[in-house]
C-alpha positions in Angstrom: 3.5 1.5 -13.0 4.6 4.0 -10.4 7.3 3.4 -7.8 6.0 2.0 -4.5 7.7 4.1 -1.6 5.4 2.8 1.1 6.8 -0.8 1.1 9.8 -0.1 3.3 7.9 1.8 6.0 5.4 -0.8 6.1 8.1 -3.6 6.1 9.6 -1.9 9.3 6.4 -1.5 11.0 5.3 -5.1 10.4 8.6 -6.4 11.9 8.1 -4.2 14.9 4.6 -5.5 15.4 5.7 -9.1 15.0 8.6 -8.7 17.5 6.4 -6.9 19.9 3.7 -9.9 19.8 6.4 -12.4 20.2 8.2 -10.9 23.0 4.8 -10.0 25.0 3.3 -13.5 24.3 6.7 -15.4 25.7 6.7 -12.7 28.7 3.0 -13.7 29.6 3.7 -17.5 29.1 6.9 -17.3 31.3 5.2 -15.2 34.0 1.9 -17.5 34.1 3.2 -21.0 34.1 -0.1 -22.6 34.2 -2.7 -23.9 31.6 -3.7 -20.3 31.0 -0.4 -20.0 28.9 -1.1 -22.8 26.6 -3.2 -21.2 24.2 -0.9 -18.4 23.9 2.1 -20.7 23.4 0.0 -22.4 20.6 -0.8 -19.0 19.0 3.0 -18.0 19.2 3.9 -21.2 17.5 1.4 -20.8 14.8 2.7 -17.1 14.3 6.4 -18.3 13.9 5.3 -21.1 11.2 3.4 -18.3 9.3 6.4 -16.1 9.3 8.6 -18.7 8.4 6.4 -19.4 5.3 5.9 -15.7 4.6 10.0 -15.1 4.4 10.0 -18.1 1.8 7.5 -16.4 -0.3 9.4 -13.0 -0.7 7.9 -11.1 -3.4 10.3 -10.0 -6.6 10.4 -6.4 -4.8 12.4 -8.2 -2.0 9.5 -7.4 0.7 7.7 -10.5 2.0 3.9 -10.0 2.9 3.3 -10.3 6.6 -0.6 -10.2 6.3 -1.2 -13.7 7.7 1.6 -13.4 10.5 0.1 -10.0 11.6 -3.5 -11.6 11.7 -2.3 -14.6 13.8 -0.5 -12.2 16.0 -3.7 -10.0 16.6 -5.5 -13.1 17.5 -2.8 -13.8 20.0 -3.2 -10.3 21.4 -7.0 -10.8 21.6 -6.6 -13.9 23.8 -4.1 -12.1 26.1 -5.7 -10.5 28.8 -6.1 -7.0 28.4 -5.0 -7.2 24.9 -8.3 -7.2 23.0 -7.8 -3.5 21.6 -4.2 -4.0 20.4 -5.4 -7.0 18.6 -8.2 -4.9 16.9 -5.4 -2.3 15.9 -3.3 -5.2 14.6 -5.9 -6.5 12.4 -6.5 -3.0 11.0 -2.5 -2.7 10.3 -2.8 -6.3 8.7 -5.2 -4.9 6.0 -3.1 -1.8 5.8 0.0 -3.9 5.2 -1.8 -5.9 2.6 -2.4 -2.7 0.7 1.2 -1.8 0.9 1.9 -4.6 -1.5 -0.5 -3.7 -4.3 1.3 -2.1 -7.1 0.5 1.7 -7.5 -0.6 2.1 -10.9 -2.3 5.0 -12.9 -4.9 4.6 -15.5 -5.2 7.0 -18.2 -8.1 7.0 -20.5 -10.6 9.3 -22.3 -12.5 9.7 -19.3 -9.6 11.0 -17.1 -7.0 9.7 -14.6 -7.7 7.1 -12.1 -5.3 6.1 -9.3 -5.7 2.7 -7.8 -4.7 3.9 -4.2 -6.6 3.0 -1.3 -9.5 4.2 -1.9 -9.4 4.5 -5.7 -9.6 8.1 -7.2 -10.8 9.3 -10.4 -10.1 12.8 -11.9 -11.7 14.0 -15.1 -9.6 15.9 -17.6 -11.6 19.3 -16.8 -9.7 19.1 -13.4 -6.2 18.9 -15.0 -4.1 21.5 -16.5 -1.3 19.6 -17.4 -0.1 15.9 -17.4 3.3 14.8 -18.5 6.1 12.3 -18.1 9.7 13.8 -18.2 12.9 12.1 -17.1 11.1 9.0 -15.2 8.9 11.4 -13.3 5.0 11.5 -13.9 3.8 15.2 -13.2 0.2 16.1 -12.8 -0.7 19.7 -12.5 -4.4 20.2 -11.4 -6.2 23.6 -12.2 -6.7 24.1 -8.2 -2.8 24.4 -8.2 -2.2 21.2 -6.7 0.8 19.5 -8.0 1.3 15.6 -8.1 4.6 14.1 -8.9 5.8 10.4 -8.8 8.6 8.3 -9.9 7.9 5.7 -12.5 9.2 2.3 -11.4 10.1 0.9 -14.9 12.0 2.7 -17.7 9.6 4.3 -20.3 10.9 4.7 -23.9 11.1 8.1 -25.3 8.6 7.2 -28.0 6.2 6.1 -25.5 6.8 9.2 -23.4 6.2 11.5 -26.3 3.1 9.6 -27.1 1.6 9.7 -23.6 2.3 13.2 -23.2 0.6 14.2 -26.8 -2.4 11.9 -25.7 -2.7 13.8 -22.4 -2.4 17.3 -23.9 -5.0 16.4 -26.5 -7.3 15.1 -23.8 -7.0 18.2 -21.9 -7.3 20.3 -24.8 -10.6 18.5 -25.7 -12.0 18.9 -22.1 -11.3 22.6 -22.4 -13.1 23.1 -25.8 -16.1 20.9 -24.3 -16.4 23.5 -21.5 -16.3 26.5 -23.8 -19.7 28.0 -24.7 -20.3 27.6 -28.6 -21.0 30.5 -30.7 
C-alpha cells in the first residue's frame, strides 16, 4: 500500500467548504428574517449534526470523511438563491473528497501493474523497463522515459522487497523475450 498524500489537502478544502457554507447560510438567514430562511436553517442544522457524526467517526488515518457533510452543504447551496451552480460544484467536490479516502494500492501480477487511482489504470509489462522497491520507495521506470516514484506507507521486510524486485525483473524479462522474433 502506498502513502496517501492527498488526504491532507482534501481535508483542508473540505473544512473550507463547510465553513463557507455555514457562514453563507447563517448570513442569508440573518439578512432574510422571514419564512424563506427556515429551510436554510433546517439544512444548516442537519449539516452540523452530520458534521458532528463525521468527526466522531474519524478513521485510523486521523482524517474524518466529510462526504455526507458536503452533500448536505451542497443541498443547502442549491436552495439558497443564486447558489445552484455552487451546489453542483460542492456535489462534485464531495465525490472527490470520498475518493481521497480510498487507500492507494498497486496490484502487481503476471499481466502487469494496476493502479487503483481514480480512474483505474493498468500498465502491461511491455511498457515497463524497471520496477523496484528500495528504502521504502516504489520506483517504476517506463520505456517512454517516464518515472513513477511513491513512498510505501507500511514497512516492507527486506525478504519481501527482494522477492518483489525479483518477480518484477522476471516479468519484465519474460515480456521482452515474448516480443523478440524467434529464430
